[in-house]
C-alpha positions as CSV (number, residue, x, y, z in Angstrom):
1,M,71.2,91.3,111.2
2,K,74.9,91.7,110.7
3,K,74.5,95.1,109.1
4,V,72.2,96.3,111.9
5,L,74.6,95.1,114.5
6,I,77.5,96.9,112.9
7,S,75.5,100.1,112.6
8,I,74.6,100.0,116.3
9,M,78.2,99.4,117.2
10,A,79.4,102.2,115.0
11,A,76.8,104.6,116.5
12,A,78.0,103.7,119.9
13,L,81.5,104.6,118.9
14,I,80.4,108.0,117.5
15,L,78.7,108.8,120.8
16,S,81.8,107.9,122.7
17,V,84.0,110.1,120.5
18,V,81.9,113.2,121.0
19,G,81.9,113.0,124.8
20,A,80.3,110.1,126.5
21,A,81.8,109.4,130.0
22,L,84.1,106.5,129.4
23,A,87.5,105.2,130.5
24,E,90.5,107.5,130.2
25,A,93.2,106.5,127.6
26,P,96.2,105.1,129.4
27,E,99.3,107.3,129.6
28,V,102.1,106.4,127.3
29,K,105.7,107.5,127.1
30,R,105.2,108.4,123.4
31,G,108.8,109.4,122.7
32,D,109.9,105.8,123.5
33,Y,108.2,104.5,120.4
34,F,109.0,104.7,116.7
35,I,106.0,104.2,114.4
36,T,106.7,103.5,110.8
37,V,103.6,103.8,108.6
38,L,103.8,101.6,105.5
39,T,101.8,103.3,102.7
40,G,101.9,102.7,98.9
41,P,103.2,104.1,95.7
42,S,103.5,107.9,95.5
43,S,101.1,107.8,92.6
44,G,98.3,106.3,94.7
45,I,95.9,107.2,97.5
46,Y,97.7,105.1,100.2
47,F,100.7,107.5,100.1
48,P,99.1,110.8,101.1
49,I,96.7,109.3,103.6
50,G,99.4,107.1,105.2
51,G,101.6,110.2,105.3
52,A,98.8,112.1,107.2
53,F,98.6,109.4,109.8
54,S,102.3,109.6,110.3
55,T,102.4,113.3,110.6
56,F,99.5,113.3,113.1
57,I,101.1,110.5,115.1
58,G,104.3,112.6,115.2
59,S,102.5,115.6,116.5
60,L,101.5,113.5,119.5
61,G,105.1,113.0,120.4
62,Y,105.8,109.6,118.8
63,K,108.9,109.2,116.6
64,T,107.5,108.4,113.2
65,S,108.0,108.1,109.5
66,A,105.9,107.2,106.4
67,T,107.4,104.8,103.9
68,A,106.4,104.5,100.2
69,T,105.9,100.8,99.3
70,G,104.3,98.6,96.6
71,A,101.1,98.7,98.8
72,T,99.1,95.8,100.1
73,A,101.2,92.7,99.4
74,E,104.5,94.4,100.3
75,N,103.0,95.9,103.4
76,I,101.8,92.6,104.7
77,N,105.2,91.0,104.2
78,A,107.0,94.1,105.7
79,L,104.8,94.0,108.8
80,L,105.4,90.3,109.4
81,T,109.2,90.8,109.0
82,D,109.4,93.8,111.5
83,Q,109.9,96.5,108.8
84,G,107.0,98.7,110.1
85,E,104.5,99.2,112.9
86,M,101.4,100.3,110.9
87,A,100.4,99.3,107.4
88,I,97.5,100.1,105.1
89,A,96.2,97.0,103.3
90,M,93.2,95.7,101.4
91,A,91.0,93.4,103.5
92,D,90.7,90.7,100.9
93,S,94.5,90.2,100.7
94,V,94.8,90.3,104.5
95,I,92.1,87.6,104.8
96,Q,93.8,85.5,102.2
97,A,97.1,85.8,104.0
98,V,95.6,84.9,107.4
99,D,93.8,81.9,106.0
100,A,96.4,80.9,103.5
101,F,94.3,80.7,100.4
102,G,94.1,82.4,97.0
103,A,97.4,84.2,96.3
104,Y,98.7,82.9,99.7
105,E,97.8,79.2,99.1
106,G,100.5,76.9,100.2
107,K,102.1,79.5,102.4
108,P,102.1,79.5,106.3
109,K,99.0,81.3,107.7
110,A,99.8,84.8,108.7
111,A,98.3,84.4,112.1
112,D,100.3,87.3,113.6
113,L,98.6,90.0,111.5
114,R,96.5,92.3,113.7
115,A,93.9,94.9,112.7
116,M,93.6,98.3,114.2
117,M,90.8,100.0,112.3
118,G,88.8,100.1,109.1
119,L,89.6,102.8,106.6
120,W,87.8,103.3,103.3
121,P,86.5,101.2,100.4
122,N,88.8,100.6,97.5
123,F,86.8,100.6,94.2
124,C,87.8,98.2,91.5
125,Q,88.2,100.7,88.7
126,I,88.8,99.0,85.3
127,V,90.0,101.9,83.3
128,T,89.9,102.3,79.5
129,T,89.4,105.2,77.1
130,A,86.2,106.2,75.3
131,D,87.9,105.6,71.9
132,S,89.1,102.0,72.7
133,G,85.7,100.4,71.9
134,I,85.8,98.4,75.1
135,K,82.5,98.6,76.8
136,T,82.2,95.2,78.6
137,F,84.6,92.8,80.2
138,A,84.3,90.4,77.3
139,D,85.5,93.2,75.0
140,M,88.9,93.0,76.7
141,K,89.6,89.7,74.9
142,G,92.8,90.1,72.8
143,K,93.5,93.5,74.3
144,R,96.6,94.8,76.2
145,V,95.6,94.8,79.9
146,G,97.7,96.0,82.8
147,V,96.6,93.8,85.8
148,G,98.9,95.2,88.5
149,A,102.3,94.2,89.8
150,P,102.5,90.4,90.5
151,N,100.6,89.4,93.6
152,S,99.8,93.0,94.5
153,G,96.4,93.8,95.9
154,V,95.4,95.1,92.5
155,E,96.5,92.0,90.7
156,L,94.7,89.7,93.2
157,N,91.5,91.7,92.4
158,A,92.1,91.3,88.7
159,R,92.3,87.5,89.0
160,M,89.0,87.4,90.8
161,M,87.4,89.6,88.2
162,F,88.6,87.4,85.4
163,E,87.3,84.3,87.3
164,A,83.9,85.9,87.8
165,H,83.6,86.6,84.1
166,D,84.6,83.0,83.2
167,M,87.8,84.4,81.6
168,T,91.5,83.9,82.3
169,Y,94.6,86.0,81.6
170,A,95.2,83.8,78.5
171,D,92.2,85.6,76.9
172,C,94.1,88.9,76.9
173,K,97.6,90.3,76.4
174,V,98.4,90.7,80.1
175,D,101.2,92.9,81.4
176,Y,102.1,92.8,85.2
177,L,102.3,96.6,85.4
178,S,101.4,98.8,88.4
179,Y,98.4,100.9,87.6
180,G,100.6,104.0,87.3
181,E,102.8,102.2,84.7
182,A,99.8,100.9,82.9
183,I,98.1,104.3,82.6
184,D,101.4,105.8,81.4
185,Q,101.3,103.1,78.7
186,M,97.7,104.0,77.9
187,K,98.7,107.6,77.3
188,N,101.2,106.4,74.7
189,G,98.7,103.9,73.1
190,L,100.6,100.9,74.3
191,C,97.9,99.6,76.7
192,D,94.2,99.3,76.4
193,V,92.9,98.7,79.9
194,A,94.3,99.2,83.4
195,F,93.1,97.7,86.6
196,V,93.1,100.3,89.4
197,T,92.0,99.3,92.8
198,S,91.8,102.5,94.8
199,G,89.7,105.1,96.5
200,L,87.7,107.3,94.2
201,G,89.4,110.4,92.8
202,N,92.6,108.5,92.0
203,A,95.2,111.0,90.9
204,T,96.6,108.8,88.2
205,I,93.2,108.3,86.6
206,M,92.4,112.0,86.8
207,E,95.7,112.8,85.1
208,L,94.8,110.4,82.3
209,G,91.6,112.4,81.9
210,T,93.5,115.5,81.0
211,T,94.6,114.0,77.7
212,K,92.0,111.2,77.1
213,K,88.3,110.7,77.5
214,I,88.0,108.2,80.4
215,A,85.6,105.2,80.4
216,F,85.2,102.3,82.8
217,V,84.5,98.6,82.2
218,P,81.6,97.7,84.5
219,V,81.4,94.7,86.8
220,E,77.7,93.9,87.0
221,G,75.0,91.3,86.5
222,E,75.7,87.7,87.0
223,P,79.5,88.1,87.2
224,L,79.1,90.5,90.1
225,K,76.7,88.2,91.8
226,K,79.2,85.3,91.5
227,L,82.0,87.5,92.8
228,L,80.0,88.6,95.8
229,A,78.8,85.1,96.6
230,K,82.3,83.5,96.5
231,Y,84.2,86.4,98.0
232,P,82.1,88.1,100.7
233,F,84.7,90.8,101.4
234,Y,83.5,92.5,98.2
235,I,80.5,94.9,98.2
236,E,78.6,96.3,95.2
237,A,79.6,99.8,94.5
238,T,79.1,102.7,92.0
239,I,81.7,105.0,90.4
240,P,79.7,108.2,90.0
241,A,80.0,109.9,86.6
242,E,81.0,113.2,88.2
243,T,84.1,111.6,89.8
244,Y,86.0,111.5,86.6
245,G,83.7,113.2,84.1
246,T,82.5,109.9,82.5
247,E,79.2,109.7,80.5
248,K,77.5,107.6,83.1
249,D,77.8,106.0,86.5
250,T,79.6,102.6,86.5
251,T,78.7,99.6,88.6
252,T,81.6,97.7,90.1
253,A,82.8,96.0,93.2
254,A,84.7,97.4,96.2
255,V,86.7,96.1,99.1
256,M,87.6,97.8,102.4
257,N,91.1,99.0,103.2
258,I,92.1,98.4,106.8
259,M,94.9,99.6,109.0
260,L,97.1,96.8,110.3
261,V,99.3,97.2,113.3
262,D,102.4,95.3,114.6
263,K,101.2,92.6,117.1
264,K,104.2,93.4,119.2
265,L,103.3,97.0,119.9
266,P,102.1,97.4,123.5
267,A,98.3,97.5,124.0
268,D,98.4,100.9,125.6
269,V,100.2,102.4,122.6
270,V,97.6,101.1,120.2
271,Y,94.8,102.3,122.5
272,D,96.5,105.7,122.7
273,L,96.8,105.9,118.9
274,L,93.1,105.1,118.4
275,D,91.9,107.4,121.1
276,N,93.7,110.3,119.4
277,I,93.0,109.3,115.7
278,Y,89.3,109.3,116.5
279,S,89.4,112.7,118.2
280,P,88.2,115.7,116.2
281,A,91.8,116.8,115.8
282,G,92.9,113.4,114.5
283,L,90.0,113.1,112.1
284,D,90.7,116.6,110.8
285,A,94.4,115.9,110.3
286,V,93.8,112.6,108.5
287,G,90.8,113.9,106.5
288,S,92.8,116.9,105.2
289,S,95.0,114.5,103.2
290,H,92.4,113.4,100.7
291,A,88.7,113.8,100.0
292,T,88.3,110.0,100.4
293,A,89.9,110.1,103.9
294,K,87.7,113.0,105.0
295,R,84.5,111.3,103.7
296,E,85.3,107.7,104.7
297,I,87.6,107.6,107.8
298,T,85.1,108.1,110.6
299,P,84.0,106.2,113.7
300,E,81.4,104.5,111.4
301,T,84.2,102.8,109.4
302,A,86.1,101.5,112.4
303,L,84.9,97.9,112.2
304,R,84.2,97.6,108.4
305,G,86.2,95.0,106.7
306,I,87.3,93.3,109.9
307,V,84.2,92.3,112.0
308,G,83.0,88.9,110.8
309,T,86.3,87.9,109.2
310,S,89.2,85.7,110.4
311,V,91.3,88.8,110.9
312,Q,91.9,89.5,114.6
313,F,92.0,93.0,116.3
314,H,95.1,94.0,118.2
315,D,94.6,93.6,122.0
316,G,94.9,97.4,122.4
317,A,92.2,97.9,119.8
318,I,89.9,95.4,121.5
319,Q,90.3,97.3,124.8
320,Y,89.7,100.6,123.1
321,Y,86.5,99.4,121.4
322,K,85.3,97.7,124.6
323,D,85.8,100.9,126.6
324,K,83.8,102.8,124.0
325,G,81.0,100.3,124.2
326,V,81.5,99.1,120.7
327,I,82.4,95.4,121.3
328,K,81.9,93.2,124.3
């Protein structure tokens, strides 16, 4: 029923974007506002897509910049400490921060985080090489594994994957490396596996494929069922063989990325941003940054990863989606 409801809501938004007679966007003095978009490492997908958002927002008349960061965990903290106005983050980490569990257990609930829109699914890509002999998660025992920077979105995913497979970091030789660093180590034979939580077509993985035959460790069967049951922000997903030239498709898990926005931004500013981002010009501008953005950032993804969770929409986003007939 939830999937049907979201589909109907998304369809309503699509109709509104292509010309239904709905409320006009409020007029905003755009030059009065500076919008810093917090992205991710220059080696990852957050950086070009976040940069495209910033460039398009600047074309509307806002003062803007895009900032390279350590991605999700750093972005959440930066947004909460007034170091940016928009931030890309993985929904699982945002939910943990809002509800103070998992990596955020014992910390104050991040009740001021506000969502603006859904973006694209991040695929949990557990990368190895065809000559490593690693074909299953259990094969990683005793191997050198890059799990991501400490408490990063990637590393949070890695912890859950180990848990679902009844393993711990103690079963491997774990290094807290960003996936760019881990893959560099793989090129030199100093790392066997790298956790990469990213959109498909990750540039770092593709670069590895120029010198090594890429393979992926699947997340499937009972471990996948356990993961989905305990952490409902995950979905089952497939890495198609043609994406990286692997021998076969790989079953794994994915989690949505969402765009967070500063709670203190005026509602009419957030409304104006959404109204323009979901225009044909906005979708073209953002979509030109990466194939994933072109494929996934559409009116259909506006609610994914947010509806049904404890994450609240910004008041301006609520008004926008109400005016478009998407939420009541």
